[in-house]
Structure formats: C-alpha cells, structure tokens
N, C-alpha and C positions, 0 to 999 in steps of 0.2 A: 504494500500500500504506500502511496506517495506521502511524504511528510506534509505538514501543514503549510510550510513555506512554498510548496509547489502546487497547492490545491486551493480551490474555492468551493463555496457551497451554494447550491440553488435549492430552494425549498418553496413550499406553498400548499395550496389546497386546490384540487382539481374539481371543477363544478360542471354541472350540466346546464342546459339553456334556461332552466328554471331556478338557477342558483342553488341547487342541491348538490352536496358532495358526492363524488363517485368513488366507490371502493374498488380495489383490485385493478387499477389502471397500471399498465406497464409503462414505466418511465425508463427509456433506454438512450444512452449516449452513443455516438459513433465510435468511441474507443472501448465499447463493450461493457462499460460500467452501467449498472441498472438497479432499479428498486421497484416496489409496488406500493401503491397508496393503501393506507389502512382504512378502517370502516368510516372514519371521518373525512376521507379524501386527502389526508395529509401525506406528503412525501418529502424526503430529504435525500439529496444526492451530492456526493463529492465528485468534482470534475477537475481536470488539469487547468491550471491558471495560465494566463497570458497566451492563450491560443484559442482559435475558433473551434467551438464544440457544438455539434448539432445534436439536439435532444428531441426525441420523438415520444409523444404521449399516445398510447394506443389502447383501445378497449373494444371488445367484440361487438358491443351494441352502439358504439359511437364512432364518428369520423376522427381520423388521426389529426393530431396537432403537432406541428414541428416548429422549433425555435432554434436560432443560432446565437450563442452568447460568447463573449470574450471577457472574462473576469480577471481582476487582479488577484494576486496571491493573498489568501486569507479573507477575500471579500465574501460577504453574506448577502445573496441576492434572492429576493422574493418574487415569484411568478405564479399567478393563479389563472391557469388556462380555463377556458370554457369550451366544452366538447359538445358538438351537436349530434343528434341521433342519426343513424344511418338510414333508418326506415321511418315512414310516417306512421304514427300511432295515435289511436283515439285517446288512450290514457296510459300512463306509465304505471301499470299494475303487474308486477312480475313476481313469480315464485322463483327466487334466484337459485341457481345451481352452481355455485362456485366449486371449482375443482377440489380445493382443499376440503371443503365441507362434504363433498360427495364421498371421498375416500374414507372420511371419518364417520360416515353414517349419520350426518347431521342434516336436518331440514332447515332451510333458511326461508323466512317469510318476509315479504316486502312490508315495511311499515305503512305504505300507502293503503294496503288492503285493510290493515287494522283501523286506520282512520276513516276509511270509506264505509266499511261494513261493521256497524256498531252492534246491532242486535240487542236483545234483552240483557245479556251479560255485559257488564261494564268494563271489559278489558280484553287482553290478548286471548283469554280463555274462550271467547266467542269464536275465534278462528281455530284454536287448537282442537275443539270438539269435532271438527270435520276431518281431522287427520286419523288415519287408521291406528288402532292401538290405544287411542285416547278416548275415555268415556266420561261424559258428563250427562247425567240424567236428571238434572235439576237446574232449570234456567234462573233460579233465584240465587244460585251459588256460583262462586268462582273456583271451587275445589274440583279437582279432576283425578281420576285414577288411570294408571297406565299399565297395560299388559298384566292385569290381575293384582296390581299393588293398590294400596290405599292412599288417602290424601296426604299422609305424613311421609310418604316414601319418595317425594319429588323435591329435587333441588331447584332453587330459583336464585339467579345471580343478576345483579344490575351493575354493569361496568366492572365485573370481576368481584363484586362484593355480595356476600350471601345475605339474603333478606328473609324475614320471618313473618308469620301471620299470627293473629291473636289465638289464645289457647281455649277460652271458655265458650266460644261460639258453638251452639248446638243445632241451630236451625239456619237454613238458607235465608229465611226472612230477616235474620239479624245481620247478615253480611251486607256490606255496602260496596266498597270500591276495592278492586284489585290493587295491590301495591304498584304494579306497573302502570305508569301513565302513558297511554298510547300516543299522546300529543308530543311526547319528548323522545320517542323511540327512533333510533337510526337503524338498528339491525336486530333481528330475532332469530336465534338459533335454538333448535330443539332436537334432543336425542331421546328416543324412546327405549334405549337399552344398549348395553355393550359400550358405554362411554369410557373415556380415557381416565387414567389414574390422576391427572391433574385436577379433576373435579372431586367433590367431596364424597362422603360415605352415605349413600342412600341406595335403596334397592331397585328403584324403578326408572327415573328419568332426570334429565337436566334441561332447564329452560334458562338460556343464557341471553340476557338482554343487554344491548348497548345503547346508551343515550348519546345523542349526537353532540358534536362540538359546533356551535354556531359559527357561521362565516359572515353573517350580515344581520341587521336588525329585522325582526319579523314578529308578527302576532298571529296566532291561530285562536279561533273561538268556535265553540259548538254549543248549541242550545236546543233542548228538546223538552217534552213533557215529563221526562225522567230526571231533569237537572241540566247542568251546564258545566262547561270547562273553558278555561282560557290559558294559553301558553305564550310566554314572551321570551324572545331570545335577543341578546345584545352582544356586541363586540366593541372593544375599545379601538381608538384610532390607530394605535400601534399594533393591534391584533394580539396583544399579549394576554388580555383579560377577556373572558367570555362568560356569559351567564345564560342559563336555561331555567326558567321558572314556570311551574304549572299550578293552577288552582282548579279544584274540582268540587262540585256539589252534586249530590245524588239524593233523590227523593223517590223511593220505590212505591209510593202510595198508589200510583196508577196500576201497578202489578198486584200489590197486596190487597187492594180493595176489590179485586176480582176473584179472590179466593172464596171457598165455601164458608169459612169462619168469618162472620160479620162482627164489626166492632169499630171502635175508634183506634186508629193506628197512626203513629207519628215516627216514621223512619227517616232520620236525618243523618247523612254521612258526608263529611267534609274532610278534605286533605289539601296540603300544600307541599310541593316538592321543589327542590332546586338542585341544579348541578352547576358548579362553578369551576372554572379552570383559569389558572394563571401560569403563563409560560415565562419563567424567570430567564431562560435561555433556550437554545435549541436542544440542550441536553436535559434540562430539568423542568418538569411540569408538576404543579401541585393542583389537585382536584378535591372538591368537597361535594358530597352527596348528602342531602338532608331531606327529611320527611316528617311531617306532623299530621296525624289523622285523628279524628274524633267521630266515632260511630255511636249513635244513640238510637235505641229502639224502644219505644213506649207503646204498649198495646193493652187495650181494655176490651176483651172479647165479649160479645153479647149472646150470639147463638150460632148454631151450625146444624145443617141437615145434609147427610150423606146417604144417597141411595146406592145400594149394591145388591148382590145376590144374582139371581137368574130371572128370566122372563116368567118362568113358572112359579118361582118362589122369590119375589122381590122383597127386600128387607131395607129398612131405613134406620139410621141413627139420628135421633134428635137430641141436641145438647143445648142447655141454657147455662150461661156462665155468670159468675160474679168474681170480682177481683181484677188484678192487673199485673202486668209485667213491665219492669223497668231494667233495661240492660244498657251498659255503657262500656265502650272499649276505646281507651285513649293510648296512642302509641307515639313515641318519639324515636327517631332513628337518625344517626349522623355518622359520617365516615370521612376521614381524610385519607387520600391516596396520593403518594408521591411517585412519579415516574422519572427514572433516571436512565437516559440513553448514553451509557458509558462509551460506547463505540458502535460502529456499524454492526458488530457481532453481539454485543452484550447489552441487555436491557434488564434493569432492576426496578422492582416495584415494592413499595412499603405501604401498608394499610393499617389504620387504626379505626375501629368502629365500635359503636355502642347502640344497643336496642333496649328501650325501656317501655314496658306496657303495664298499664293499670286497668284492670278489668273488674267489673261487677255485674252480677247476674242476680236480680232480685225478682221474685214473683210469689204471689199468693193467689191461686185460682181455684175456685170451687166450680166443678162441672157436674150438673145434674142431667142425667141422660135417660132416654127412653129408647128401647130397641123393639121394633114392631113390624107388623105386616103393612104393606103399602097398598092403597086402593088402586087397582089397575083397570077399573071399569071405564072404558072410553065413553065420554059424554057425561059422566058423573061430575057434578060440581066439586066433589071432594077428590078428584083424580090426583094421585101423587101424594096424598096425605096419609099419615099413619093412623090406622083404624083400630088395631089391636096390639097391645103392648105385650111382648114376650119377655121382656126384661126391663128392670128399672133399677136405678142406683145412682150413686154419686161418687165423685173423686175429688179429693182436696190435695193439691200439690203445693209445696212450699220450698223456697230456696233462698239462701243468703250466702252466695258464693263470691269471694273476693280473691283476686290474684294480683300479685305485684312481682314482676320479673325484670331482671336486669341482665343482659347478655353483652359482654365485651369481648372484642377480638383484637389480636395483634398478629399481623401476617406479613410474610415476605415471600414474593414470587420473583423468579428470575428466568431468563431465557438466553441461551448462548448458541449462536449459529456456528456450528463446527465448520461447515463449508456450505456451498450453495445448495446442497441436497440433503443435509442433515442438521438437526439441532437438538439441544438438550434443554429440558425445562424442569424446574424444581419449585417446591413451596414448603414453607414451615409456618405453622400456625399454633397459637395458644388461645384458648377460649375459656372464659370464666362465666358460669351460669349461676345466678342467684335467684331462687324462687321462694316466695313467701305466699302461702296458699291457705285459705280457710274455706272448707267445704261443709256446708250445712244443707242437706236436702232430705225431705221426707215426703211420703205419700200415704194417704189414708184412703182406703177403698171401702165403700158401703154398697152392698147389693141386697135389695129388698129388705132393708132394715138391719142387715147383719154386717158387722165389721169383719173384713177378711184379713186373716192373719197370714204371714208369709208361710210358705210350705215347709220351711226348715224350723218352724216353731214347734218344739217337741214336747211341750207340756200337755199331758192328756186332758181331754175335755169329755166328761161322761154325763153331761147334761142330757135329759132332765133328771136322771136318776141320782146324781150327786151335784152339789153346788160347785161351780167353777170358781176357783180362787186365784187363778193366774192373772197376770197383769194384762191390761189392754196395750197392744203394741201396734205400731204402724206397719203397713204392708212393706214399705221400704223406709229405712232410716239410716242415713249416711252422715257421719260427723267426723271431721278430721281437720287437724291443723298441722301443716308441714312447713318446715324451714329447711330447704335443701340447697346444697352447693354441688356443682359439678365442674371439675377442672379437666380440660381436654388438651392434649398435645397431638398434633397431626403433622405428618410430613409426607411428601410425595416426590418422586423422581421418575422422569420418563424421557425416552429417546425416540426420535422420529427420523425416518430417512426415506428419500425417494431414490429410485434407481431403475435398472432394467435387468430383466432376465431374457437374454436374447434381444428381440425387438419389442418385447412386451414391457410396458411401464408398470412398475410395482411401487407399493408404499408399505412401510413397516412402522409400527408403533409398539413399544413395549414399556411398561412402567410398573411401579409398585407404590402402594400407600401403606402407611402405618398409623394407627390410631390408638392412643392410650388415654383412659379416662378414670377419674376417681370420684365416687359419689360419697358425700358426707353431709352432715347436718345434725340438728337437734334430735336426740334420741334415735340416731341412725348409726349402725355399725358401718364404719368406712369400708368401702370395697373398691378395689382397683382391678382393671382388666385391660388387655392389649390384644389388638388384632392386626394382621398383616394381609393385604389383598393385592396379589399380582394381577395385571390385566394386559391384554395384547390385542392388536389389530393388524390385519393384513389385507391389502387390496391389490388387485391386478387389473390392468386394462389391456386386453389382448390386442395385438396388431392385426385387427380384422377390419374389413370394410365397414361392418356395423359398429356403431359407437356403443360399446357395452362395457360395463364395469362390474366386477365381482369383488365382494369383500366378505371377510369373516372376522368376528370379534368375540371376545369372551374373557373369562377370568372369575376371580372370587370377589364378591361384593358383600360388604357388611353394612348393617345399620345399627350402630351403637345406640342404646336407648336414650331418648330425650325424656323430658320430665313426664309427659303424659304416658309414655310407655313404662315408666317406673311405678306409676300409681295404679293400683288395682281398683276393682269396682266398689270396694268399701272405702276408698280414699287412702289406704295405707301405702306408703312408699316402700318398695322392695329393692334395695340397692344391689342385690345379687342378680338381678335380671341381666341376662347376657345379650350380646349383639345377635340379631338375626342374621343368618348367613345364607347366601345364595350363590349358586354357580350358574353363570350365564353363558349361553352359546347363541350367537346371532349370525345367520347366513343371509347375505343380501346381494341383490343385483340391481343395476340400473341400465335401462336401454333408452338412449336418446335417438329420436328419429324424426323425420319430416313427413307430415301428412297434410294434404290440401295446401302445400307450400308454406306450412307453418310449423313451428317447433313443438314437439311433444316429448314427454318422458314417462316411462313406466318403471316404477320402483316396487320391488318385492322384497320382503324380509320374512324369514322363518326363524323362530326363536324357541328356546327351551330354558326354563329356570328350575333348578332343583334347590329347595329351601329346607334348611334345618334350623334347629333352635328357634322355631317360630313362636311368636308371642300372639296367641289367638285374641280376637277382638270381635266386637259387634259394632254395627253402624246404626245410629239413630239419627236419621236425617243427614247432618254433616258432622255429628259428634261421634268420635271413636272412643269406645270404652274397652281398654285392654284388660286381660286377665293377669298381666304382669307375671306370667310363668312361661318358661320356654318348654312347653310340654306338647309340642306338635311338630309335624313335618308337613311339607306341602310341595306342590309342583305347579308349574304353569307352562303351557306351550300354545303356540298359535301361528297364524300367518297373516301378514299385513300386505295389502296391495294399494297402490295409489297411481292413478293416471292423471297427469296434469299437462296443460298446454293451452294453446289459443283456439279453443273450440269456436270462439267468435273472434275475428281478426282484431288485434289491438288490445284484447283483454285476456286475463288468465283465469282459468277455472280448473277444478279438479274433482275427481270421483275417487272415493276410497272404500275399501272393504277390509274388515278384520274378523278373524275367527280366533276365539280364545277359549281355553278350558283350564280352570284352576281349581284344585281341590286340596283339602288339608286332612290330616289324620291326627286327631287329638287323643292323647293318652292311649294310642294304639287300638282305638276302637273301630278303625276303618276310615276310608276316605269319604268325605262329604264335600259338597260345593262350598267354596269360600264366599264371604259376603259380596265379593267383587266379581263373581263368576258370570260375566256378561258374554254369552257365547258368540252372538253375531252382531256386527256393527256395520252400518252403511252410512257414509257421509258424502254430501255434495255441497260444493261451493261453486256456484255458477253465476257468471256476469254476462250481461248483454246490453245492447243499446239499440235504439230505433234507427234503422238505416237512413231514413229521410230526416230524422231529427237526432243527430249524434250527440246533442247536448242532453238528451233524455236517456238515462241509464237505469238499469235495474240489477238487483242481485237476489239470489235464492240461496238460503242457508238451510240445508235439510239434513236431519239426523234420524236414523232409525236404530235403536238398540233393543235386543231381546231382554227380557226381564231378569233381574237378579233375585236371589233369595230374599224373601220379605222379612227376615228376622224372626225372633221368637219372643214370647212374653217374658217378663221378669221371672227369674228363678227357673225358667224352663230349660230343658235339654235341647240344644240346637239340632241334635240328631233326630229329634221328633218333629222339627219344624223346618222343612225344606221346600215349602210352597213358594213359588216365585211370584214377584210382582208382574203386573201386565207389561207388555212391551212398551218402550218409550218411543213415541212417534211425534216428531215436531218439525214444522217447516216455517221459517221466517222469511219474509220478502220485503224488499225496500225499493222505492222508486225515487231517483234523484234527478233533479234538473239543474244543470250548470248555467247560472246566470252569467258568471265570469269563469273562464277556464284559464289554467296556467298557460302563459304565453300569449294570451289575447291582448290586443291593443285597443283601447277605447279613448275617446275624447270627452266623454261625459262623466257622470258621477262614478261610473264603474271603473274608471282608471285608478281609483284609490285601492282597489282590491286586486290581489294576485289571483284569488279564486273566491267564488261565492256560489253556494248551491242551497237549494231547498229540497226537502225530502219528506216522503210519506212512507211509514213502515207498518207492516202487519205482522204481529207476533202470533205464532200458532194459527196459521191460516185456516187449517181444517178443524180447529176447535177440538183437538183430541184431548181426552181425559187421561193425563199421565199422573202417576203416583210415585212418591219418593220413599214412603215407608208406610207401615200399618199402625193403627191404633187398636189395641187389644181390649175388647170389652167382654166381661164375664157375665154369663147368664146363670143365676143361682138355681133357676128351675131345671134347666137341662144340663147344668154343670159344664156347659160348652163355653169356649172362648172364640169369639168372632174376630177375624182379622179384617178390620175396616180400613180401606185405603185412604190415605191423606192425599187428596188430589192437588196438582199444581195448577198453574195459571191457565185460564181459557184463552180465547181469542182476544187480543188487545191491540188497539191502534195507537200510533205515536206519530208526532210531527217533529221535524228536525230542520235546523238552520245552521249551516257551517260557513265559515269565512276565514280567509287568510289575507293578512295585510303585509 
C-alpha cells in the first residue's frame, strides 16, 4: 500500500435521482484500487496523488458515472455522485438480492415496501408475515414465530444493537408500536435459521435493521385513523453531524372497538426515536440511538356475546362485566456506538447501551356468564338470542403485577479483511440484567353457586354427610416477589472466505460462540452455566448457464434462559434452568431467471431442528408461560418456498409457501404438537397499478395459516387437549393515489412536496372470523369444559395520508 505522502482520499455518498443513498455500488479506479458503498451509500477510496485517476461508479440497476481527478498528496476530496436508473420504473419497490446476502441465506426487504404497505400491524412485522416460515396469526400483535419457535426465540438488532420488548404484555390488545420505526429504516435483513455465529444466542431467527444516515434535510409524515408519525432528518453544512428523529402515535380504538367484547377502551401508544451521528474524522464516527415509549391500555368491558358450536347445535356465551383494566408499559433505551476505521482492512466498533422498562398490569374484572342454546328459527324476532341456559356462573380475576428491569450492555465488535476474498470478525460482550418483579394474580370461579377449587386441592370434602372445615381457596392464586440478577459474558469469532472450486464460485463461513451466565438474587442459590455453539455455512454457484445458487448451513444453537424462562407458572425463579439446545440443518437454493422480460427469483429452503433440554410452555394470546424445567425434547422440520419478481412491470410482488411440523415429548410421555405447530402457510404480497392511471396503485397482503393447538384449561394435561384453532385467513388491501411522485416537477403548491399520496385501506376484506386463543368455560351440570374462541378483528376501513418534504 502506498504511504500517505503519495496518496489522496476521495470519499462521499452515492445517491440516486431521488437523493436516496445507494448501497453496494462498485467504486473502481483505473489503477485497480476499489471499494463498495455501505448501506448508507458511503464510500472511501485511497488513490495515487499528483496524477490523473479515472474513477468509475457502477451498479447493476443504475447508469455508470465516471470522474477524473488529480489530487495533491494527503488531500481529502468529497464527491457525491448521482446515479440514474437504467430502466424506466413506475416505482422503486425492490426485494433486493445482494450477492453477499444470498450466500448467507438472508432476505433483504426494501424499506420503500415497509413505508408503502402499512396494514393493521404497525411495523416491519406486517411484511414479515408474508414470508415463508414466519407466522403471525394475530393482527393486533407484532410478535411472530419462526419455523416452530416462539416469540422469545427471535433476535432483533437496530444498527448492530440488540433491542428488547416489554415483558408483562399478555394480550395483543395491549401492544402498540413495534420498536422498529419504518420511517427511519434504510435496510432490512432477515434470516429464518442457520444464521452466523456473529449474531446472538436464540433458537429461531434474526431481524437485522439498519437506520439510514441522512444526506440532506427531509421530512416524512403519515396520518391515518390509527394514528400518525413524522420523521425529520438533518445534516450539518460540513456533513459531519446528522440526525434522524421519528415521533409516532398509535390509537388502536378503530380495531379494538370492532371486537366482540364491548366497552370503553383507551389504547394510547407513543414513542420517540432518534439516531445521531457525528463524524469526528474519516476514521472515527460516534453514533447514538435513543428511544422513549409509553404504552397505556385502559379498558372497562361491559358485555360480550360469542356464538359457536355447529348448525345443528348452536351455542352462545353471554358475558356481562364489571371492573376495569389499567396497564402501562414505559421503556427507555439508549446506546452509544463508536466506529473506528483503523485502516482499509481493520474496523473496530464499541457499544454501550442501557434498556430500562417499568411495567404495571392492574385489573379487577368480574365476569358473569350464561352458556345456552341459540334461537335458530329464521323469521323469529328472537333469532340469534339465547333461549335456554345450560350453564351459569361467574369469574373474578385480579392482578397487581409490577416489573422494573434494567439491562446494560458493553460490547466490542471488530472486522479484519485478511485479503480481498476473506475476512475475520469477532465480538465480546458483557450484559448485566437486573429484575425487580412483584407478581400478584388470583382467580375465583363460581359455577351455579359453587366455588370451584383447583384440582390439586387434596383436602377431602364429604358433604353433606360431614361438615367441611377446609378453607375457601381461589381457583388460581399466584404470589411472588423476585429480585434477580443475571450476568452474561459472550464472545464470538468467525471467518469468511470467497473462492473457486474449478470454475464454480464458492463461499465459506465458519464460526463459534461462547456464552456464560450467572443467575443470582435474593433468596436464590447462585448458579453458573456455559455453552459453546459452533456454526458453519457453505454456498456454491455453479458455472452453469442458469443462474443458480446452492447453500447449506447448520450448527449448534443455544438459548440461555432470560428472566421469563427462569420463572415458572407459580412465579418462582429457578436458577438451575438450562439453555435450550438445538441442532440446525438448512439446505437452500436460489434460481434467478427472466420471465416476460422481467427478473424473477425462486428461493427454496428445507430445514430440520433437533431440540433438547426444552423448556415447555403454553401460549395465552401473546403471553408465554414457561414450566421452567428442561424436561422435554422436540423437533421441527419443514420446507419454505418463495417466488418473487415483477409480476407487474415496475413493481415487486411475491408468493410464499411453508410447511412445518413441530412436536415435543414431555417427560417421555410421547410426542404431541407444540403450541406453534402451524402446518401450512401461504402468503402473498402483490402490487399493481392502473395502466391508464399509473398514479393509482394498489396492494394485496394475504395470509393463510392452518390452525395451531388451542391450548388447555388451567391445571389440565396438554396431552388431553390437542384440539386446534380454526385456520387463520386474512386479506388486507390498500389503494393509493400519488398526488406528487418522487421526481415530479411542479410549479404550483405541489412543488413543496417530494411525494404526496392519499390512500384507502380495507383490513380483513372477506370478514373472516379468526381466533387467537380459547376461553374455557365450565358447565357444572354436564361437568364439561367448553373451548370458546376469542375472535379477532372483523372487516375494518382506514384512511391514510402520506407526505415527504
């Protein structure tokens, strides 16, 4: 490498015609020195001084840009080229297929899709649910399961910083905003399994989000009947300081007021995020990511009627409520990240972050119910009403749950480019988790005037022959106070290399992670454990006429227990709980081809997971309750297919299919379906526009999932309750009209906007009755327990206004 006295530096940000940064642009000089722009479009290239150097900027989707410079020794020159597209497009909506991501088995999603297709779910999850292997059967929730895993088995990163979600949320109604603000997103990478060692320890997936570095002043705003958002980006004159700030407000009343349970509901969710960057020099950048969110859910239910059963034997549940629920979740998150580019080969990162959550869940709700036969006489004025009561009773539920958690992290990451075809990456991390938890929950059930005791209540009752002297007890009574500390040390090392076997291009990745943790706290016996997980990937692109890529990935994956996994159903913390272990094998292929003179890609992945030391759990809406015992083994296998491309010129759509089977064996009693055993999944994301009116666009977001096991009543044996919920079928559609499009030139009031659109959305077009869980009602007469579905939202209409300045 030439010394500093004989070289100069050219740097900048490569932009498209809409002033958006372009990633993975090849920057090549005529002396064979080169580099590639990062996700924010930034590049830096050393070139010889005092001589004419021709530099070419090239990208597969844009026209080349060339420049000739002659710089003095040590000179630092900034050049920000604008690259035009090679082909005419109606809209830049692309599911990107970067070469590096392809070989790693990572799906990249354009942020433009996230901002265009909002849907009922307020985040990136609205798009994830259309991918194969990803299952979301609750439009009120942002939680998702991947290939048989549960909600706790997914990693989420924003700019390399791990983020968390609240702990006490038990219902999708209580959820507001996803942590990820789609208005700030630059890049979305998602891996459904077989991910690299540099990522953390989870069993299922990685969602890696990158927020963009602004290159100009801009404002984005979105307003709908479900709330609004605004994002502002700024850059200083010397381009050293940039800021990205987003404010969001969400009110789910439009959705919640459409549910079967009527009452006064006040769901208010607010958050503010900022991402700040200061470039002290070309080598040293300091970043700050901050988030403050406040979720409040107040609910006073009044009544509910749910009709179920069959046409021959229709049954209805009538419930009348007294009481209310008040839940609040307040989180504060902040992280400083320092990037040091020591040389062209060595990059060092240092991160310090803290996450603080204060959560409370208070409710006292008395539900008086009737279970009876429904009038089915067509033409009768009492059609649909309950005429004969088969069961009557009441239920009183109470909770005073408070949780205060503080999670701090110190982390170092590094990357060293050994040569042009191989590199080495490493990370070291220390985490301190401090939980202060008070759990007070009880439930009293009365059926036909008799208070029901729990099945494990073993005091004999010989009434009426002998007086009963035992105490009155609640059907469920959980009381616990926990002060728990967890100290974690993690380290990872991985090596990657590109090369050739003959004429076939190949890619290797091998790495290993180590994770050691200690659980301690008040009245807890300290316990320490350590796990080591090796992982590897291999990909080959044969020298064929067809553009085909094959890859295989696998290794050992561990999930060391987080606080919720340490706490059993009685609220007791068990520090001896071990990490769940999974052996992954993923076989994948990608075939890129041209059809109708437009690009398409078919992606297929077959996978198998063998799990040991499994911590069994049940799912109640979105709350997971662990047994806190490693007394099970499990497996999951399946096939995922996705076909994406320009089915309509200038737009990107995809069709996906997934098959999954996952079962568990608890205490060697035999295999039964796991709570996430969702066998078949179909997903469609389709975009179109009116040929004669190209400014009028539409999208269709369609998901079909077969039903999962519906759970079991309290104290019941899950082996006796394997009845599945009904299939989940949902289709959302949106119609958008562009008043101003990116790149348009106007001389009137529209010149102040880069883009402006109005939209009309229909959620659940076909008004399907989907359910997320069951309510179990006991009939003292027949001694039967009825599984009554809790239905999700029906058809709902929404209006939307979006603008960019």
